[in-house]
Biopython code that builds the backbone (N, CA, C, O; Angstrom):
import numpy as np
from Bio.PDB.StructureBuilder import StructureBuilder

atoms = [
    (1, "MET", "N", (12.683, -0.037, -19.584)),
    (1, "MET", "CA", (13.229, -0.410, -18.587)),
    (1, "MET", "C", (12.262, -0.579, -17.716)),
    (1, "MET", "O", (11.430, 0.291, -17.461)),
    (2, "LYS", "N", (12.310, -2.083, -17.023)),
    (2, "LYS", "CA", (11.260, -2.755, -15.857)),
    (2, "LYS", "C", (10.928, -1.505, -14.912)),
    (2, "LYS", "O", (11.704, -0.552, -14.845)),
    (3, "LYS", "N", (10.094, -1.544, -14.405)),
    (3, "LYS", "CA", (9.723, -0.706, -12.916)),
    (3, "LYS", "C", (8.697, -2.046, -12.023)),
    (3, "LYS", "O", (7.921, -2.896, -12.459)),
    (4, "SER", "N", (9.110, -1.743, -10.792)),
    (4, "SER", "CA", (8.183, -2.812, -9.862)),
    (4, "SER", "C", (7.678, -1.819, -8.908)),
    (4, "SER", "O", (8.083, -0.733, -8.494)),
    (5, "ALA", "N", (6.650, -2.565, -8.701)),
    (5, "ALA", "CA", (5.883, -1.702, -7.497)),
    (5, "ALA", "C", (5.259, -2.668, -6.509)),
    (5, "ALA", "O", (5.053, -3.850, -6.783)),
    (6, "LEU", "N", (4.968, -2.100, -5.340)),
    (6, "LEU", "CA", (4.343, -2.659, -3.720)),
    (6, "LEU", "C", (3.077, -2.023, -3.661)),
    (6, "LEU", "O", (2.958, -0.819, -3.438)),
    (7, "ILE", "N", (2.468, -2.520, -3.785)),
    (7, "ILE", "CA", (0.794, -2.026, -3.144)),
    (7, "ILE", "C", (0.759, -2.234, -2.003)),
    (7, "ILE", "O", (1.121, -3.397, -1.825)),
    (8, "LEU", "N", (0.444, -1.601, -0.799)),
    (8, "LEU", "CA", (0.049, -2.128, 0.695)),
    (8, "LEU", "C", (-1.352, -1.664, 1.051)),
    (8, "LEU", "O", (-1.492, -0.661, 1.750)),
    (9, "GLU", "N", (-2.635, -2.507, 0.497)),
    (9, "GLU", "CA", (-3.268, -1.591, 0.524)),
    (9, "GLU", "C", (-4.615, -3.041, 1.085)),
    (9, "GLU", "O", (-4.686, -4.075, 0.420)),
    (10, "ASP", "N", (-5.497, -2.822, 2.298)),
    (10, "ASP", "CA", (-6.256, -3.590, 2.307)),
    (10, "ASP", "C", (-7.775, -3.856, 1.747)),
    (10, "ASP", "O", (-8.386, -4.905, 1.946)),
    (11, "GLU", "N", (-8.245, -2.817, 1.069)),
    (11, "GLU", "CA", (-9.305, -2.847, -0.012)),
    (11, "GLU", "C", (-8.734, -3.255, -1.439)),
    (11, "GLU", "O", (-7.833, -2.768, -2.122)),
    (12, "LEU", "N", (-9.571, -4.301, -1.627)),
    (12, "LEU", "CA", (-9.092, -5.311, -2.889)),
    (12, "LEU", "C", (-9.667, -4.401, -3.804)),
    (12, "LEU", "O", (-9.043, -4.680, -4.828)),
    (13, "VAL", "N", (-10.360, -3.598, -4.068)),
    (13, "VAL", "CA", (-10.927, -2.688, -5.005)),
    (13, "VAL", "C", (-10.218, -1.532, -5.713)),
    (13, "VAL", "O", (-10.185, -1.049, -6.845)),
    (14, "ILE", "N", (-9.571, -1.279, -4.313)),
    (14, "ILE", "CA", (-8.559, 0.281, -4.128)),
    (14, "ILE", "C", (-6.960, -0.765, -4.668)),
    (14, "ILE", "O", (-6.233, -0.297, -5.544)),
    (15, "ALA", "N", (-6.729, -1.716, -4.213)),
    (15, "ALA", "CA", (-5.608, -2.043, -4.814)),
    (15, "ALA", "C", (-5.798, -2.489, -5.980)),
    (15, "ALA", "O", (-4.715, -2.536, -6.563)),
    (16, "LEU", "N", (-6.957, -2.975, -6.856)),
    (16, "LEU", "CA", (-6.692, -3.374, -8.379)),
    (16, "LEU", "C", (-6.975, -2.093, -8.957)),
    (16, "LEU", "O", (-6.809, -2.145, -10.176)),
    (17, "LEU", "N", (-7.388, -0.808, -8.501)),
    (17, "LEU", "CA", (-7.445, 0.404, -9.084)),
    (17, "LEU", "C", (-5.770, 0.943, -9.547)),
    (17, "LEU", "O", (-5.241, 1.331, -10.588)),
    (18, "LEU", "N", (-5.363, 0.725, -8.231)),
    (18, "LEU", "CA", (-3.684, 1.134, -8.629)),
    (18, "LEU", "C", (-3.043, 0.792, -9.118)),
    (18, "LEU", "O", (-2.077, 1.458, -9.490)),
    (19, "SER", "N", (-3.273, -0.852, -9.490)),
    (19, "SER", "CA", (-2.666, -1.716, -10.304)),
    (19, "SER", "C", (-2.874, -1.435, -11.459)),
    (19, "SER", "O", (-1.993, -1.543, -12.312)),
    (20, "HIS", "N", (-3.765, -1.128, -11.650)),
    (20, "HIS", "CA", (-4.167, -0.610, -12.897)),
    (20, "HIS", "C", (-3.791, 0.854, -13.434)),
    (20, "HIS", "O", (-3.882, 1.176, -14.619)),
    (21, "ILE", "N", (-3.607, 1.213, -12.995)),
    (21, "ILE", "CA", (-3.302, 2.757, -13.000)),
    (21, "ILE", "C", (-1.506, 2.417, -13.549)),
    (21, "ILE", "O", (-1.121, 2.718, -14.679)),
    (22, "LEU", "N", (-0.653, 1.791, -12.557)),
    (22, "LEU", "CA", (0.254, 1.466, -12.622)),
    (22, "LEU", "C", (0.754, 0.782, -13.848)),
    (22, "LEU", "O", (1.909, 1.035, -14.192)),
    (23, "GLU", "N", (0.125, 0.048, -14.469)),
    (23, "GLU", "CA", (0.419, -0.806, -15.369)),
    (23, "GLU", "C", (0.135, 0.313, -16.639)),
    (23, "GLU", "O", (0.750, 0.321, -17.705)),
    (24, "GLU", "N", (-0.668, 1.004, -16.348)),
    (24, "GLU", "CA", (-1.035, 1.969, -17.700)),
    (24, "GLU", "C", (0.853, 3.049, -17.575)),
    (24, "GLU", "O", (1.412, 3.402, -18.613)),
    (25, "TYR", "N", (1.307, 3.278, -16.529)),
    (25, "TYR", "CA", (2.501, 3.528, -16.379)),
    (25, "TYR", "C", (3.533, 2.820, -16.612)),
    (25, "TYR", "O", (4.647, 3.141, -16.200)),
    (26, "GLY", "N", (3.285, 1.699, -17.345)),
    (26, "GLY", "CA", (4.460, 0.851, -17.757)),
    (26, "GLY", "C", (5.252, -0.165, -16.091)),
    (26, "GLY", "O", (6.331, -0.757, -16.086)),
    (27, "PHE", "N", (4.520, -0.072, -15.210)),
    (27, "PHE", "CA", (4.963, -0.757, -14.224)),
    (27, "PHE", "C", (4.473, -2.407, -14.606)),
    (27, "PHE", "O", (3.352, -2.676, -15.038)),
    (28, "ASP", "N", (5.470, -3.345, -14.370)),
    (28, "ASP", "CA", (5.647, -4.628, -14.927)),
    (28, "ASP", "C", (5.478, -5.442, -14.281)),
    (28, "ASP", "O", (4.833, -6.375, -14.761)),
    (29, "ASN", "N", (5.890, -5.542, -13.037)),
    (29, "ASN", "CA", (6.102, -5.886, -11.602)),
    (29, "ASN", "C", (5.254, -5.411, -10.116)),
    (29, "ASN", "O", (5.653, -4.985, -9.032)),
    (30, "ILE", "N", (4.444, -5.596, -10.452)),
    (30, "ILE", "CA", (3.155, -5.509, -9.203)),
    (30, "ILE", "C", (2.483, -6.038, -8.260)),
    (30, "ILE", "O", (1.285, -6.319, -8.302)),
    (31, "ARG", "N", (3.278, -6.210, -7.305)),
    (31, "ARG", "CA", (2.674, -7.066, -6.184)),
    (31, "ARG", "C", (1.378, -6.479, -4.533)),
    (31, "ARG", "O", (1.591, -5.726, -3.582)),
    (32, "VAL", "N", (0.771, -6.879, -4.733)),
    (32, "VAL", "CA", (-0.189, -6.669, -3.468)),
    (32, "VAL", "C", (-0.078, -6.743, -2.217)),
    (32, "VAL", "O", (0.463, -7.848, -2.185)),
    (33, "SER", "N", (-0.193, -6.327, -0.740)),
    (33, "SER", "CA", (-0.549, -6.996, 0.073)),
    (33, "SER", "C", (-1.253, -6.246, 1.030)),
    (33, "SER", "O", (-1.097, -5.034, 1.176)),
    (34, "SER", "N", (-2.045, -6.960, 1.703)),
    (34, "SER", "CA", (-2.711, -5.738, 2.775)),
    (34, "SER", "C", (-2.760, -6.139, 4.300)),
    (34, "SER", "O", (-3.613, -5.948, 5.167)),
    (35, "GLU", "N", (-1.195, -6.937, 4.311)),
    (35, "GLU", "CA", (-0.603, -6.999, 5.705)),
    (35, "GLU", "C", (1.128, -6.701, 5.961)),
    (35, "GLU", "O", (2.172, -7.152, 5.491)),
    (36, "GLY", "N", (0.781, -5.769, 6.891)),
    (36, "GLY", "CA", (2.347, -4.790, 6.811)),
    (36, "GLY", "C", (3.698, -5.069, 6.696)),
    (36, "GLY", "O", (4.692, -4.614, 6.131)),
    (37, "ASN", "N", (3.112, -6.758, 8.057)),
    (37, "ASN", "CA", (4.344, -7.752, 8.122)),
    (37, "ASN", "C", (4.879, -8.667, 6.722)),
    (37, "ASN", "O", (6.071, -8.884, 6.506)),
    (38, "ARG", "N", (4.052, -9.021, 6.065)),
    (38, "ARG", "CA", (4.634, -9.620, 5.038)),
    (38, "ARG", "C", (4.605, -8.567, 3.192)),
    (38, "ARG", "O", (4.777, -8.781, 1.992)),
    (39, "ALA", "N", (4.309, -7.583, 4.022)),
    (39, "ALA", "CA", (4.765, -6.510, 2.730)),
    (39, "ALA", "C", (5.969, -6.557, 2.948)),
    (39, "ALA", "O", (6.566, -6.622, 1.874)),
    (40, "ILE", "N", (7.033, -6.559, 4.301)),
    (40, "ILE", "CA", (8.255, -6.290, 4.098)),
    (40, "ILE", "C", (8.771, -7.298, 3.200)),
    (40, "ILE", "O", (9.306, -7.204, 2.095)),
    (41, "ASP", "N", (8.460, -8.363, 3.996)),
    (41, "ASP", "CA", (9.127, -9.268, 2.932)),
    (41, "ASP", "C", (9.168, -9.410, 1.768)),
    (41, "ASP", "O", (10.197, -9.821, 1.232)),
    (42, "VAL", "N", (7.827, -9.043, 0.918)),
    (42, "VAL", "CA", (7.928, -8.926, -0.558)),
    (42, "VAL", "C", (8.906, -7.664, -1.400)),
    (42, "VAL", "O", (9.510, -7.555, -2.467)),
    (43, "ALA", "N", (8.644, -6.901, -0.278)),
    (43, "ALA", "CA", (9.842, -5.407, -1.037)),
    (43, "ALA", "C", (11.024, -6.177, -0.601)),
    (43, "ALA", "O", (11.688, -6.207, -1.637)),
    (44, "LEU", "N", (11.785, -6.904, 0.418)),
    (44, "LEU", "CA", (13.179, -7.182, 0.553)),
    (44, "LEU", "C", (13.152, -7.858, -0.803)),
    (44, "LEU", "O", (14.043, -7.348, -1.482)),
    (45, "GLU", "N", (12.358, -8.998, -1.631)),
    (45, "GLU", "CA", (12.180, -9.832, -2.187)),
    (45, "GLU", "C", (12.450, -9.222, -3.607)),
    (45, "GLU", "O", (13.391, -9.420, -4.376)),
    (46, "ILE", "N", (11.264, -8.361, -3.732)),
    (46, "ILE", "CA", (11.344, -7.711, -5.232)),
    (46, "ILE", "C", (12.233, -6.176, -5.290)),
    (46, "ILE", "O", (12.898, -6.131, -6.325)),
    (47, "GLU", "N", (12.329, -5.422, -4.768)),
    (47, "GLU", "CA", (13.085, -4.524, -4.633)),
    (47, "GLU", "C", (12.285, -3.539, -5.103)),
    (47, "GLU", "O", (12.632, -3.115, -6.205)),
    (48, "PRO", "N", (11.215, -2.979, -4.569)),
    (48, "PRO", "CA", (10.245, -2.396, -5.639)),
    (48, "PRO", "C", (10.948, -0.831, -5.842)),
    (48, "PRO", "O", (11.589, -0.298, -4.936)),
    (49, "ASP", "N", (10.667, -0.055, -7.468)),
    (49, "ASP", "CA", (10.890, 1.258, -6.948)),
    (49, "ASP", "C", (9.733, 2.224, -6.167)),
    (49, "ASP", "O", (10.050, 3.179, -5.457)),
    (50, "LEU", "N", (8.114, 1.736, -6.470)),
    (50, "LEU", "CA", (7.679, 2.687, -5.784)),
    (50, "LEU", "C", (6.749, 1.797, -4.500)),
    (50, "LEU", "O", (6.251, 0.742, -4.892)),
    (51, "ILE", "N", (6.586, 2.050, -3.505)),
    (51, "ILE", "CA", (5.531, 1.563, -2.775)),
    (51, "ILE", "C", (4.647, 2.594, -2.443)),
    (51, "ILE", "O", (4.976, 3.724, -2.081)),
    (52, "ILE", "N", (3.074, 1.996, -2.632)),
    (52, "ILE", "CA", (2.040, 2.941, -2.184)),
    (52, "ILE", "C", (1.362, 1.993, -0.962)),
    (52, "ILE", "O", (1.005, 0.816, -0.913)),
    (53, "ILE", "N", (1.367, 3.018, -0.084)),
    (53, "ILE", "CA", (1.132, 2.019, 1.530)),
    (53, "ILE", "C", (0.138, 3.110, 2.017)),
    (53, "ILE", "O", (0.274, 4.330, 2.113)),
    (54, "ASP", "N", (-0.959, 2.241, 2.309)),
    (54, "ASP", "CA", (-2.186, 2.359, 3.174)),
    (54, "ASP", "C", (-1.539, 2.307, 4.597)),
    (54, "ASP", "O", (-0.783, 1.438, 5.031)),
    (55, "ILE", "N", (-2.115, 3.708, 5.385)),
    (55, "ILE", "CA", (-1.835, 3.442, 7.024)),
    (55, "ILE", "C", (-2.029, 2.374, 7.841)),
    (55, "ILE", "O", (-1.193, 1.669, 8.407)),
    (56, "ASN", "N", (-3.671, 2.306, 7.849)),
    (56, "ASN", "CA", (-4.609, 1.146, 8.175)),
    (56, "ASN", "C", (-4.548, -0.271, 7.573)),
    (56, "ASN", "O", (-5.496, -0.651, 6.886)),
    (57, "LEU", "N", (-3.380, -1.159, 7.812)),
    (57, "LEU", "CA", (-2.927, -2.074, 7.233)),
    (57, "LEU", "C", (-3.192, -3.286, 8.742)),
    (57, "LEU", "O", (-3.146, -2.976, 9.932)),
    (58, "HIS", "N", (-3.452, -4.605, 8.170)),
    (58, "HIS", "CA", (-4.010, -5.280, 9.252)),
    (58, "HIS", "C", (-2.463, -5.703, 9.920)),
    (58, "HIS", "O", (-1.608, -5.764, 9.036)),
    (59, "ARG", "N", (-2.022, -5.959, 11.096)),
    (59, "ARG", "CA", (-0.709, -6.333, 11.878)),
    (59, "ARG", "C", (0.317, -5.780, 12.062)),
    (59, "ARG", "O", (1.213, -6.230, 12.776)),
    (60, "MET", "N", (0.359, -4.620, 11.398)),
    (60, "MET", "CA", (1.410, -4.009, 10.772)),
    (60, "MET", "C", (1.348, -2.466, 10.651)),
    (60, "MET", "O", (2.281, -2.293, 9.866)),
    (61, "ASN", "N", (0.829, -1.161, 10.932)),
    (61, "ASN", "CA", (0.430, -0.147, 10.192)),
    (61, "ASN", "C", (0.892, 0.288, 9.552)),
    (61, "ASN", "O", (1.872, -0.431, 9.355)),
    (62, "GLY", "N", (0.968, 1.356, 8.740)),
    (62, "GLY", "CA", (1.934, 1.738, 7.526)),
    (62, "GLY", "C", (2.992, 2.490, 7.657)),
    (62, "GLY", "O", (3.898, 2.629, 6.835)),
    (63, "PHE", "N", (2.793, 3.392, 9.557)),
    (63, "PHE", "CA", (4.032, 3.959, 9.397)),
    (63, "PHE", "C", (5.392, 2.922, 10.260)),
    (63, "PHE", "O", (6.597, 3.169, 10.227)),
    (64, "GLU", "N", (4.706, 1.755, 10.982)),
    (64, "GLU", "CA", (5.649, 0.981, 11.213)),
    (64, "GLU", "C", (6.287, 0.353, 9.979)),
    (64, "GLU", "O", (7.502, 0.155, 9.962)),
    (65, "VAL", "N", (5.473, 0.017, 8.895)),
    (65, "VAL", "CA", (6.350, -0.333, 7.942)),
    (65, "VAL", "C", (7.349, 0.556, 7.368)),
    (65, "VAL", "O", (8.547, 0.306, 7.236)),
    (66, "ILE", "N", (6.749, 1.595, 7.049)),
    (66, "ILE", "CA", (7.916, 2.702, 6.556)),
    (66, "ILE", "C", (9.416, 2.575, 7.360)),
    (66, "ILE", "O", (10.527, 2.395, 6.860)),
    (67, "LYS", "N", (9.024, 2.739, 8.830)),
    (67, "LYS", "CA", (10.242, 2.581, 9.740)),
    (67, "LYS", "C", (10.764, 1.379, 9.554)),
    (67, "LYS", "O", (11.954, 1.234, 9.836)),
    (68, "GLU", "N", (10.166, 0.498, 9.151)),
    (68, "GLU", "CA", (10.787, -1.056, 9.101)),
    (68, "GLU", "C", (11.821, -0.926, 7.774)),
    (68, "GLU", "O", (13.049, -1.020, 7.777)),
    (69, "LEU", "N", (11.062, -0.719, 6.826)),
    (69, "LEU", "CA", (11.749, -0.525, 5.549)),
    (69, "LEU", "C", (12.738, 0.537, 5.163)),
    (69, "LEU", "O", (13.289, 0.811, 4.097)),
    (70, "ARG", "N", (12.790, 1.100, 6.499)),
    (70, "ARG", "CA", (14.127, 2.764, 6.182)),
    (70, "ARG", "C", (15.109, 1.735, 6.391)),
    (70, "ARG", "O", (15.807, 1.353, 5.452)),
    (71, "ASP", "N", (15.246, 1.142, 7.823)),
    (71, "ASP", "CA", (16.133, 0.137, 8.521)),
    (71, "ASP", "C", (16.592, -0.367, 7.012)),
    (71, "ASP", "O", (17.528, 0.117, 6.376)),
    (72, "ARG", "N", (15.901, -1.229, 6.666)),
    (72, "ARG", "CA", (16.123, -2.718, 5.790)),
    (72, "ARG", "C", (16.496, -2.124, 4.407)),
    (72, "ARG", "O", (17.122, -2.959, 3.754)),
    (73, "PHE", "N", (16.341, -1.113, 3.837)),
    (73, "PHE", "CA", (16.819, -0.279, 2.241)),
    (73, "PHE", "C", (17.927, 0.711, 2.992)),
    (73, "PHE", "O", (17.386, 1.805, 2.834)),
    (74, "SER", "N", (18.915, 0.913, 3.571)),
    (74, "SER", "CA", (19.614, 1.804, 3.574)),
    (74, "SER", "C", (20.010, 2.207, 2.743)),
    (74, "SER", "O", (20.190, 3.418, 2.614)),
    (75, "TYR", "N", (20.373, 1.091, 1.623)),
    (75, "TYR", "CA", (21.556, 1.541, 0.345)),
    (75, "TYR", "C", (20.660, 2.189, -0.663)),
    (75, "TYR", "O", (21.385, 2.826, -1.426)),
    (76, "LYS", "N", (19.374, 2.310, -1.010)),
    (76, "LYS", "CA", (18.220, 3.160, -1.547)),
    (76, "LYS", "C", (16.602, 2.416, -1.670)),
    (76, "LYS", "O", (16.059, 1.405, -2.117)),
    (77, "MET", "N", (16.321, 3.542, -1.022)),
    (77, "MET", "CA", (15.070, 3.715, -0.574)),
    (77, "MET", "C", (13.722, 3.492, -1.453)),
    (77, "MET", "O", (13.801, 4.551, -2.077)),
    (78, "PRO", "N", (12.766, 2.998, -1.860)),
    (78, "PRO", "CA", (11.964, 2.737, -2.962)),
    (78, "PRO", "C", (11.491, 4.463, -2.435)),
    (78, "PRO", "O", (11.621, 5.020, -1.345)),
    (79, "THR", "N", (11.041, 4.839, -3.455)),
    (79, "THR", "CA", (9.779, 5.685, -3.536)),
    (79, "THR", "C", (8.761, 5.524, -2.777)),
    (79, "THR", "O", (8.423, 4.344, -2.875)),
    (80, "ILE", "N", (8.054, 6.112, -2.032)),
    (80, "ILE", "CA", (6.784, 6.426, -0.899)),
    (80, "ILE", "C", (5.767, 6.729, -0.888)),
    (80, "ILE", "O", (5.787, 7.859, -0.400)),
    (81, "LEU", "N", (4.407, 6.370, -1.202)),
    (81, "LEU", "CA", (3.133, 7.214, -1.729)),
    (81, "LEU", "C", (2.554, 6.723, -0.693)),
    (81, "LEU", "O", (2.384, 5.515, -0.531)),
    (82, "ILE", "N", (2.136, 7.765, 0.243)),
    (82, "ILE", "CA", (1.481, 7.189, 1.401)),
    (82, "ILE", "C", (-0.127, 7.759, 0.718)),
    (82, "ILE", "O", (-0.265, 8.897, 0.268)),
    (83, "ILE", "N", (-1.322, 6.656, 0.758)),
    (83, "ILE", "CA", (-2.480, 6.959, 0.738)),
    (83, "ILE", "C", (-3.627, 6.362, 1.314)),
    (83, "ILE", "O", (-3.952, 5.250, 0.899)),
    (84, "SER", "N", (-4.607, 7.164, 2.608)),
    (84, "SER", "CA", (-5.312, 7.196, 3.291)),
    (84, "SER", "C", (-6.296, 7.967, 3.484)),
    (84, "SER", "O", (-6.295, 9.126, 3.071)),
    (85, "ALA", "N", (-7.352, 7.400, 4.188)),
    (85, "ALA", "CA", (-8.372, 8.307, 4.715)),
    (85, "ALA", "C", (-8.004, 9.407, 5.853)),
    (85, "ALA", "O", (-8.570, 10.499, 5.892)),
    (86, "GLN", "N", (-6.957, 8.996, 6.814)),
    (86, "GLN", "CA", (-6.101, 9.531, 8.026)),
    (86, "GLN", "C", (-5.877, 10.899, 7.273)),
    (86, "GLN", "O", (-5.444, 10.992, 6.124)),
    (87, "ASN", "N", (-6.227, 11.919, 8.073)),
    (87, "ASN", "CA", (-5.227, 13.216, 7.758)),
    (87, "ASN", "C", (-3.908, 12.923, 8.158)),
    (87, "ASN", "O", (-3.476, 12.113, 8.978)),
    (88, "MET", "N", (-3.330, 13.769, 7.395)),
    (88, "MET", "CA", (-1.744, 13.739, 8.028)),
    (88, "MET", "C", (-1.620, 15.006, 8.033)),
    (88, "MET", "O", (-1.978, 15.900, 7.267)),
    (89, "ALA", "N", (-0.995, 14.962, 9.117)),
    (89, "ALA", "CA", (-0.409, 16.593, 9.956)),
    (89, "ALA", "C", (0.592, 16.940, 8.626)),
    (89, "ALA", "O", (0.212, 16.329, 7.627)),
    (90, "GLU", "N", (1.437, 17.538, 8.467)),
    (90, "GLU", "CA", (2.776, 18.072, 7.566)),
    (90, "GLU", "C", (3.524, 17.553, 8.980)),
    (90, "GLU", "O", (4.159, 16.575, 8.584)),
    (91, "GLU", "N", (3.733, 17.663, 10.134)),
    (91, "GLU", "CA", (4.741, 17.550, 11.157)),
    (91, "GLU", "C", (4.632, 16.063, 11.015)),
    (91, "GLU", "O", (5.767, 15.593, 10.931)),
    (92, "LEU", "N", (3.795, 15.230, 10.961)),
    (92, "LEU", "CA", (3.802, 13.955, 11.080)),
    (92, "LEU", "C", (4.319, 13.387, 9.611)),
    (92, "LEU", "O", (4.795, 12.259, 9.732)),
    (93, "LEU", "N", (4.337, 13.792, 8.525)),
    (93, "LEU", "CA", (4.683, 13.468, 7.345)),
    (93, "LEU", "C", (6.302, 13.704, 7.289)),
    (93, "LEU", "O", (7.112, 12.914, 6.804)),
    (94, "LEU", "N", (6.697, 15.414, 8.107)),
    (94, "LEU", "CA", (8.379, 15.503, 8.217)),
    (94, "LEU", "C", (8.853, 14.486, 9.515)),
    (94, "LEU", "O", (10.078, 14.359, 9.518)),
    (95, "GLU", "N", (8.371, 13.948, 10.301)),
    (95, "GLU", "CA", (8.398, 12.988, 11.485)),
    (95, "GLU", "C", (8.884, 11.946, 10.932)),
    (95, "GLU", "O", (9.941, 11.653, 11.492)),
    (96, "ILE", "N", (8.567, 11.087, 9.918)),
    (96, "ILE", "CA", (9.099, 9.666, 8.954)),
    (96, "ILE", "C", (9.303, 10.152, 7.820)),
    (96, "ILE", "O", (8.935, 9.538, 6.818)),
    (97, "GLY", "N", (9.960, 11.406, 7.737)),
    (97, "GLY", "CA", (10.733, 11.665, 6.412)),
    (97, "GLY", "C", (10.067, 11.506, 4.989)),
    (97, "GLY", "O", (10.626, 10.907, 4.071)),
    (98, "LEU", "N", (8.778, 12.116, 4.884)),
    (98, "LEU", "CA", (7.959, 12.512, 3.986)),
    (98, "LEU", "C", (7.513, 13.855, 3.737)),
    (98, "LEU", "O", (7.151, 14.545, 4.689)),
    (99, "SER", "N", (7.495, 14.345, 2.455)),
    (99, "SER", "CA", (7.134, 15.576, 1.998)),
    (99, "SER", "C", (5.825, 15.466, 2.001)),
    (99, "SER", "O", (5.348, 14.341, 2.147)),
    (100, "SER", "N", (5.051, 16.484, 1.858)),
    (100, "SER", "CA", (3.172, 16.107, 1.944)),
    (100, "SER", "C", (3.035, 15.974, 0.883)),
    (100, "SER", "O", (1.910, 15.511, 0.690)),
    (101, "LYS", "N", (3.952, 16.227, -0.667)),
    (101, "LYS", "CA", (3.450, 15.836, -1.597)),
    (101, "LYS", "C", (3.679, 14.364, -2.161)),
    (101, "LYS", "O", (3.745, 13.994, -3.333)),
    (102, "LYS", "N", (3.782, 13.608, -0.937)),
    (102, "LYS", "CA", (3.742, 12.079, -1.310)),
    (102, "LYS", "C", (2.704, 11.183, -0.305)),
    (102, "LYS", "O", (2.807, 10.048, 0.161)),
    (103, "PHE", "N", (1.552, 12.332, -0.181)),
    (103, "PHE", "CA", (0.345, 11.728, 0.713)),
    (103, "PHE", "C", (-1.002, 12.506, -0.046)),
    (103, "PHE", "O", (-1.302, 13.695, -0.143)),
    (104, "ILE", "N", (-1.728, 11.105, -0.586)),
    (104, "ILE", "CA", (-3.175, 11.845, -1.404)),
    (104, "ILE", "C", (-4.054, 11.498, -0.109)),
    (104, "ILE", "O", (-3.622, 10.743, 0.762)),
    (105, "SER", "N", (-5.004, 11.952, -0.057)),
    (105, "SER", "CA", (-6.183, 11.154, 1.203)),
    (105, "SER", "C", (-6.982, 10.602, -0.004)),
    (105, "SER", "O", (-6.849, 10.989, -1.165)),
    (106, "LYS", "N", (-7.899, 9.568, 0.469)),
    (106, "LYS", "CA", (-9.079, 9.202, -0.051)),
    (106, "LYS", "C", (-10.292, 9.846, 0.683)),
    (106, "LYS", "O", (-10.567, 10.282, 1.801)),
    (107, "PRO", "N", (-11.047, 9.625, -0.900)),
    (107, "PRO", "CA", (-11.168, 8.885, -1.837)),
    (107, "PRO", "C", (-10.369, 10.279, -2.799)),
    (107, "PRO", "O", (-10.456, 11.505, -2.740)),
    (108, "PHE", "N", (-9.649, 9.372, -3.599)),
    (108, "PHE", "CA", (-8.555, 9.614, -4.697)),
    (108, "PHE", "C", (-9.132, 9.789, -5.899)),
    (108, "PHE", "O", (-10.170, 9.163, -6.114)),
    (109, "SER", "N", (-8.749, 10.415, -6.634)),
    (109, "SER", "CA", (-8.961, 10.525, -8.276)),
    (109, "SER", "C", (-7.756, 9.914, -9.146)),
    (109, "SER", "O", (-6.641, 10.121, -8.668)),
    (110, "LYS", "N", (-7.821, 9.056, -10.578)),
    (110, "LYS", "CA", (-6.962, 8.628, -11.160)),
    (110, "LYS", "C", (-5.714, 9.727, -11.485)),
    (110, "LYS", "O", (-4.516, 9.449, -11.543)),
    (111, "ARG", "N", (-6.395, 11.171, -11.699)),
    (111, "ARG", "CA", (-5.332, 12.198, -11.911)),
    (111, "ARG", "C", (-4.607, 12.452, -10.856)),
    (111, "ARG", "O", (-3.477, 12.916, -11.013)),
    (112, "GLU", "N", (-5.213, 12.151, -9.339)),
    (112, "GLU", "CA", (-3.994, 12.899, -8.721)),
    (112, "GLU", "C", (-2.998, 11.647, -8.679)),
    (112, "GLU", "O", (-1.872, 12.121, -8.529)),
    (113, "ILE", "N", (-2.926, 10.181, -8.751)),
    (113, "ILE", "CA", (-2.190, 9.335, -8.488)),
    (113, "ILE", "C", (-1.055, 9.613, -10.337)),
    (113, "ILE", "O", (0.152, 9.395, -10.439)),
    (114, "CYS", "N", (-1.654, 9.935, -11.066)),
    (114, "CYS", "CA", (-0.567, 10.114, -12.312)),
    (114, "CYS", "C", (-0.001, 11.442, -12.494)),
    (114, "CYS", "O", (0.802, 11.902, -13.304)),
    (115, "ASN", "N", (-0.744, 11.999, -11.364)),
    (115, "ASN", "CA", (0.490, 13.750, -11.745)),
    (115, "ASN", "C", (1.132, 12.914, -10.747)),
    (115, "ASN", "O", (2.228, 12.656, -11.245)),
    (116, "PHE", "N", (1.059, 12.365, -9.649)),
    (116, "PHE", "CA", (2.465, 11.888, -8.706)),
    (116, "PHE", "C", (3.381, 11.104, -9.550)),
    (116, "PHE", "O", (4.577, 11.396, -9.564)),
    (117, "LEU", "N", (2.906, 10.106, -10.274)),
    (117, "LEU", "CA", (3.859, 9.767, -11.088)),
    (117, "LEU", "C", (4.824, 10.117, -11.724)),
    (117, "LEU", "O", (5.991, 9.728, -11.717)),
    (118, "GLN", "N", (3.952, 11.387, -12.663)),
    (118, "GLN", "CA", (4.565, 12.162, -13.399)),
    (118, "GLN", "C", (5.816, 13.368, -12.553)),
    (118, "GLN", "O", (6.787, 13.965, -13.017)),
    (119, "GLU", "N", (5.304, 13.337, -11.367)),
    (119, "GLU", "CA", (6.477, 14.204, -10.837)),
    (119, "GLU", "C", (7.419, 13.872, -10.258)),
    (119, "GLU", "O", (8.399, 14.525, -9.900)),
    (120, "GLU", "N", (7.065, 12.412, -10.089)),
    (120, "GLU", "CA", (8.813, 11.456, -9.751)),
    (120, "GLU", "C", (9.387, 10.658, -10.729)),
    (120, "GLU", "O", (10.215, 9.750, -10.650)),
    (121, "SER", "N", (8.619, 11.313, -11.954)),
    (121, "SER", "CA", (9.426, 10.640, -13.320)),
    (121, "SER", "C", (9.404, 9.114, -13.346)),
    (121, "SER", "O", (10.425, 8.432, -13.428)),
    (122, "PHE", "N", (7.988, 8.563, -13.259)),
    (122, "PHE", "CA", (7.789, 7.311, -13.355)),
    (122, "PHE", "C", (7.434, 6.665, -14.849)),
    (122, "PHE", "O", (7.238, 5.456, -14.968)),
]
sb = StructureBuilder()
sb.init_structure("model")
sb.init_model(0)
sb.init_chain("A")
sb.init_seg("    ")
for serial, (resi, resn, name, xyz) in enumerate(atoms, 1):
    if name == "N":
        sb.init_residue(resn, " ", resi, " ")
    sb.init_atom(name, np.array(xyz, "f"), 0.0, 1.0, " ", f" {name:<3s}", serial, name[0])
structure = sb.get_structure()
């Protein structure tokens, strides 16, 4: 089964690390973007199974991207994982419709990403 992912991350080293982990989990179509507005177009193009989002993106932050994706993917919203150095309060995650299990703080370990992927059955 083919799996696709979109990584929204402005730090190249982190984006490459995440890409490598996803490849190990069988993702064969992985796209990376550092700009939120461009990422929305890419998401609509590839309809990813998973979107990994950093909150601090250029031109459009991660929260804005999530809200825009919710409007555009009304039929089947991809799984979203937020990875950020920002502390995320439980209330803020609930406000955007995500549980705390879909947030991993930076710096993160490969094990944390793998645990998330297993919990989400990827």
